[in-house]
N, C-alpha and C positions, 0 to 999 in steps of 0.2 A: 292335737286339738280334738276335743270331743264336741260334736254338735248335738242338736236336739234329739237325735236318734241314738245317742251314745256310741256313734260310729267313730272309731279312731281313724281320722282322715287328715293328713297333714299336708298343707301346701308347702311346696318347695321354697326355701328361703331365697332361691336365686330367681324366682319368677319376676317378670316374664322371661322365659328361656329363649324365645325368638321374637324379635321385633321387626317391623318393616324396614328399619335402618340396616338390618343385617342382610337384606336381600338385594342382589343386583337386579336392576330392571331387565326385562326380557327384550326390550326394543328401545331404540333411540327415541327420545321424547316421552317415554313412559316414566311413571313414578309409582313406586310400591307404597300402597296405603294400608295393606293388611297382610299378615302372615299368621293364619289362625286355623281353627278347626282341623287339627292334624289327625290323619289316620296314623296307625303305628304298627310296627312289625319287628320281631326279632329275626335277624338274618346274620348267620355265622356269629361273629363276636360283637356285632353292632346292634343298636336300636336305630331303626330308620323311621323318621317321621315323613308323612306325605302331606306337606303343608298346602293349604289353600292360599295362594298368593293373589291378592287383588291389586290391580294396577289402574290408575287413571292417567291423565296426560298433564305434563308440565304446562302451567298457564302461560298465556300470551296476550298482551294487551289488545283489546278490540276483537278478540277471537273467541269462539266457542270451539273447544277441542275435545274430542272423544276418541277412545281406543276402538279400533275395529280390526277384523281379520279378513284378509283376502284369501280365497281358496283356489289352489292350483294343484291338480293331480294328487289328491289326497294329502295335501300339505297346507297348513295354515300359515299365513304370513302376516305378522302384526304390523299395523300401520296407524297413523294418526289422521283422523278426519278433521280438517280444519275449516271452520265456517266463519263468515263475518257475523259478529254479534247483532248487527242491524238487519240481517237478512230476513225479509218478511216470511220466509218459508220455515223459519225456526220457531218451534213452540217449546218453551222450557216447562217440563212437567213438574219436576221437583229436583231435589239434590241427586236423585238416582239416574237421571237421564234427560234426553231431549227427543223431540220428534222433528224430523226434517223431511219435508215433502211427503208427509204421511207415513214415514218409516221410523220405528223406534230405534234409538241408540242409547246404550247404558253409559253412565259416567265412569264406571269401572268394569273391568272384565277379569275373571279369575282363571288361573291354571293351577296345576299340581306341580310342586317343586319338592325335591327330596332334601332332607337334612339328616346327617349321620352322627352317631355318638357311641363311644365305648362305654361310658358310664351312665348314660340315660339323662344326663343333665347338660353337659357341654356339647353343643351341636355345631357342626360345620355344614353350611347350606351350599348345595350345588349351585354353580353359576347359571346353568341353563334349565329350562322347564323339562319335566319328565313326561307329563301328559298335558297337552294343550289343544285348543280348538283346531280341528283338521277338516271339518265338514260343516255344511250349513246348519245341521241340527245341533251344532255346538257353538254357533256364532256369537252367543252372548256369554260363553264361558263354561268352565268345568270346575265343579265345586265339591267340597266335603267328601274326600275319599275315605273308604273303609277297606280294611285288608283282612282276608281270612286265609289261613294256611290249611290247605286240603290236599292230602295225598302227595306231599312233596312240592306243591306249587302254591304260589301266592296269587289269590284272586282279589282283584281290586275293583270295587264298584264305586261309582261316583255319579253325581248329578250333572246332567248336561242341560244347557239352557239355550233356547232359541225363541224366535217369534211364535213358534208353535207351542210354547210352554216349557215345562221342565219334566225330565224323565230320568231314568236310571240306566246307565250303561255299564258294561263289564269288560275288564281287561285282565290278562294273566301275565305274570312274569316269573322267571326262575332265578333272576340275579339282580333285579333292580337296576339293570343297565339298559335293558330294552324291554318292551312289552308288546303283547299282541292284543289288538282290539277284537272283542267277540260280539259287539253289537248291543243294541238296546234290549234290556231284559224286563223292565217295567215301563210301560208307555205313559204319556202324560195323562194327568198330572200326578207324578209319584216320585217320592224321594225317601231319604232316611232308611235305606235298605241295609240290613245287617244279616249276613249269611253265616249260618252255624258252621263250626269247624268239622263236623262229621255228619254222616247220614243218620236219619232216624226212621226206623221201619222201612229201610231200603230206599229212602228218598232224601235228596238234598232239601234243606228247609231254610226259610228266611223270614225275617220280619220286614215289613214295608209300611209306608205311610201314604196312601192315596189321599189326594185333596178332596175334602168333602164340602161341596157347595150346596148341599141339599138340606136335610132336616137336622143332621147331627153336626159334630165338630171333627176336625181331622184327628184320626185315631191310629193306633198301631194294629196292623193286620198280620196274620200268619199266611204263608204260602209254601207250597212244596213243588219239587221239580225232579224229573228223571235225569237231567243233564246240565243243570245250572243256567239253561237258556230259556226253557219253556216252563212257565209257572202257572199253577192252578190250585184248586181246593182251598180257596181263600176263606179265612175266618177272621172276624174282628176280635182282637184279644184285649186291648187296653184302650179304654175311652177316657177322655178328660173328666176329672172329678170337679164337683162344684166347690172349688176353693180358690184362694187368691193366687196359688202357684200354677194351676192347670186350667184356668178359666177359658183359655182360648184354644189350646191344642197340645198334643203330646207327640213325640217322635222317638224312634229307636236310636241307640248309640252304636258302639262297636260290636264285633262278633261276640256273642255270649260265651261265658266261661262254664265248662261242664264241672259240676260238683256232684257228690254223692246224694245231695238233697234236691238237686234240680239244676236247670240252666240259669245261671246268674247273669243278669243284664243290668246295665245302667241306661236310663232313658232321660230325655229332657221334657220339661213342661214349660209352656209359655203361658204366663198368667197375667194378672192385672198390670196395666201400664207397660205391656210388652216385655215383662221381666222374665228371663229364662233361669230355671233352676234344674238340678239333677236329682233323680230318684233311683232307688234300687228296686229290682223286680226279680222274682224267682218263678220260673216256669217248670212245669212237669217234664221229667226226663223223656217219657214215652209219648206223652200227649202235650207237645209244647204250646198248644193253643190254650191250655188251662193254667190259670194263675195259682201258684202255691202260696205266695206271699208278696205283698207290695208295700213299700215303706209309706208311712202316713205323712211324713214331713220330708223336706229335702235333705239329701246327704251333702249337697254343696249348693250354695246360693251366692249371688254377687254380694261381696262385702268389702274386698280390698279395692283400693283406688283404681288399679289396672283392670278391674272387673266392672266397676260402676261408672267409669269415665273412659270413653273411647269413641271409635267410629260409630258403634251402635251401643249405647250405654246399657249397663245392668244385664249382661249376658255371661253365663258360663254354659259351654256346649261341648260335650265330649263325643268323639267318634273314633277314639284310639286308646286301647288298653293293652299292656303287655305284662306278663309275669316275669319277675326278675329277683333272684335270690330270696324267694319266699314272700316277696312283696308284690302288690299289684300297682303298677305305675299307670295312673290314669292321666293321659294328656288331654288338655282341653283348650278351647279357644276362649279368650276373654275379650268382651266388648267388641267382637268382630274385628279385632286389631292385632292381638298378640297370641302366642302359644305358651301355655303354662303347664305345670305338673302338680298333681296331688297324689300322695302315696298312701295306700291303705293295704289291706290284705283280704283274701277271699274269706278267711275265717271271721274277720271283723265285720264284713258286710253281712255274712250269714247270721252271725250272732245278734246283729241288730235287727234282723228281720223277724226273729223268733223271740 
């Protein structure tokens, strides 16, 4: 399929690759409602997806039921908070949650679950969560993992959500069997962090997306670090353009791909009617805060039924890409519900930018 940018980008005919029905709930009384926005990595002879698995509670007549975590000695224990629907202390906010005795509770909570495949298409999902809430600053869930392979280790950043807002935390793994938490690296309100796979000018570098509640709109920023934990020298790189695809905000995707023409990125734009589309971006190799080229129109936008109809309609959102057999496998979430695949190549993206 060629889109408006003449980019050869083909949706996998097996989409969606992972659906909520493919996931075993993490706790009794929970129901999986989303398996989407997967991070992606090559590990040995497999492609591993780090799925965002969203769960709510099985309904019960006369009751309001929400998922919660109880924390004990650095461990999160998932439970169902069950309330009488006529309780005067309950305030129904909207479909996303309730307030009970002045405290917010979400209707669904996310964690990170692994899915594994030899061919990049047929995935087997682990039965248990890989990264899940373990502390109060994660009490509302863990979302949208991104993976970067640096010096033989896999660094995983993800959004953590609590009553204090959302921020970005970092973990590291060597084998996708266990991981070590390294802590918060971008404090509230900040998300959509993509860490580059190698240092530039002796520093680790990343793109991030602080929330802008001031004069501008949420934009993509550059930062650098001596150790992956402490970040500074922030610069605004990509701002929303005044068009129907980016009218509200933009945010980064997975780890950029190094090419001889620059750092190749795919980012998302949220536009009119809260519709999400994807764009290509090329940043300077030595000064990654400088834009070399930016696609004028989306490289992927919601068109298929599984992208236009779902938990949150009209969304395509990528935070996981891997290179395989000369192709670029771009995994993406569709309608905040399922995980899908579109296949292109580095050369195709570059040729469309110039």
